[in-house]
C-alpha positions in Angstrom: 76.8 -60.7 -52.5 76.5 -58.7 -55.6 77.7 -60.6 -58.8 78.2 -58.8 -62.1 78.6 -59.8 -65.7 79.6 -57.3 -68.2 81.0 -58.6 -71.7 81.4 -56.1 -74.6 82.7 -56.9 -77.5 84.7 -53.8 -79.2 87.0 -53.2 -82.0 88.3 -49.6 -81.2 91.4 -47.6 -80.6 93.9 -46.9 -83.4 97.4 -45.9 -82.1 100.6 -46.4 -84.1 102.5 -48.8 -82.3 104.2 -52.3 -82.1 104.7 -55.1 -79.8 103.8 -55.3 -76.3 104.2 -51.7 -75.5 101.9 -50.7 -78.2 99.1 -52.6 -76.8 99.6 -51.4 -73.3 99.7 -47.8 -74.6 96.1 -48.5 -76.3 94.7 -50.0 -73.1 96.2 -47.0 -70.9 94.4 -44.4 -73.4 91.3 -46.5 -73.2 91.4 -46.4 -69.2 92.5 -42.8 -69.2 89.3 -41.5 -71.4 87.2 -44.1 -69.3 88.4 -42.4 -66.1 87.8 -39.0 -67.2 84.2 -39.8 -68.6 85.2 -38.9 -72.2 82.6 -41.4 -73.7 82.2 -39.2 -76.8 85.9 -39.2 -77.3 85.9 -42.8 -76.7 83.1 -43.4 -79.5 84.1 -40.8 -81.8 87.6 -41.2 -81.6 88.8 -44.5 -80.5 86.1 -46.9 -81.6 86.3 -48.7 -84.9 83.4 -47.2 -86.9 83.5 -50.1 -89.1 83.2 -52.8 -86.3 80.0 -54.9 -85.5 79.5 -53.3 -82.2 76.9 -50.7 -82.6 77.4 -47.0 -81.4 74.7 -47.5 -79.0 76.1 -50.7 -77.5 79.2 -48.6 -76.9 77.4 -45.9 -75.2 75.3 -48.2 -72.8 78.6 -50.2 -71.9 80.4 -46.8 -71.0 77.4 -45.7 -69.0 77.0 -49.0 -67.2 80.9 -48.9 -66.3 80.6 -45.2 -65.1 77.4 -45.8 -63.1 79.5 -48.0 -60.8 81.3 -45.1 -59.6 85.2 -44.5 -59.8 87.3 -47.4 -60.6 90.0 -47.3 -57.8 93.2 -49.0 -57.5 93.5 -50.3 -61.1 96.5 -52.6 -61.3 97.9 -54.7 -64.3 98.0 -58.3 -63.2 98.9 -60.1 -66.7 101.2 -58.2 -68.9 100.7 -59.9 -72.1 99.6 -63.0 -73.4 100.3 -63.2 -77.3 98.5 -66.0 -79.8 98.1 -65.9 -83.3 94.9 -66.9 -84.6 94.0 -67.0 -88.3 97.1 -64.7 -88.9 96.1 -62.1 -86.3 98.4 -61.5 -83.2 96.3 -60.9 -80.0 97.3 -59.4 -76.9 95.3 -60.0 -73.5 96.1 -57.6 -71.0 94.5 -58.4 -67.4 93.6 -55.9 -64.9 91.9 -55.6 -61.4 90.1 -52.5 -60.0 87.8 -51.8 -57.1 84.5 -50.2 -56.9 82.0 -49.2 -54.3 79.1 -51.0 -55.9 80.8 -54.2 -56.7 83.8 -54.5 -54.9 86.8 -56.0 -56.7 86.2 -56.3 -60.7 88.4 -58.5 -62.8 89.0 -57.0 -66.6 90.5 -58.3 -69.5 91.1 -56.4 -72.6 91.8 -58.2 -76.0 93.7 -56.3 -78.6 94.2 -57.2 -81.7 97.3 -56.1 -84.1 95.9 -54.8 -87.4 99.0 -53.7 -89.7 101.1 -51.7 -87.3 98.3 -50.7 -85.1 96.6 -52.3 -82.2 92.9 -52.1 -81.5 90.8 -53.2 -78.7 89.0 -56.3 -79.8 86.7 -56.9 -76.9 86.7 -56.3 -73.1 85.5 -58.6 -70.4 84.6 -57.3 -66.5 83.2 -59.6 -64.2 83.6 -59.7 -60.4 84.4 -63.4 -60.6 87.8 -64.1 -62.2 87.2 -67.5 -63.4 84.3 -66.1 -65.5 86.6 -63.7 -67.2 89.2 -66.4 -67.8 86.6 -68.7 -69.1 85.4 -66.0 -71.6 88.7 -65.2 -72.8 90.2 -68.6 -73.1 90.1 -68.7 -77.0 91.7 -65.5 -77.7 
């Protein structure tokens, strides 16, 4: 059985929004552009240029995810989990999707509220849900 471990810390996506709905809109836009293969759009327009994640890491991550083939049957599993750490509000959104290469993949997107906007802070994907939960437990 193939195993997959993929973690990428990223701080992109600026969308004027508030509350759970704002975080979900940001995650939806990320998925839409990922599904469309709009890597350049994601890197140039959604990725936070001031983040510690280099542009090359973004590119490698997006290319790797695309190499798995189409993400089918994406489903939101956990609507929202809010926490406040060091004065920052974070929202965790969990999804599953299927690929021909690895089967069922568990994904968790961590978003952080910066002013009135949510930004993607980190993305974790793995074929083992326990790994994703462990990697995101402190957010």
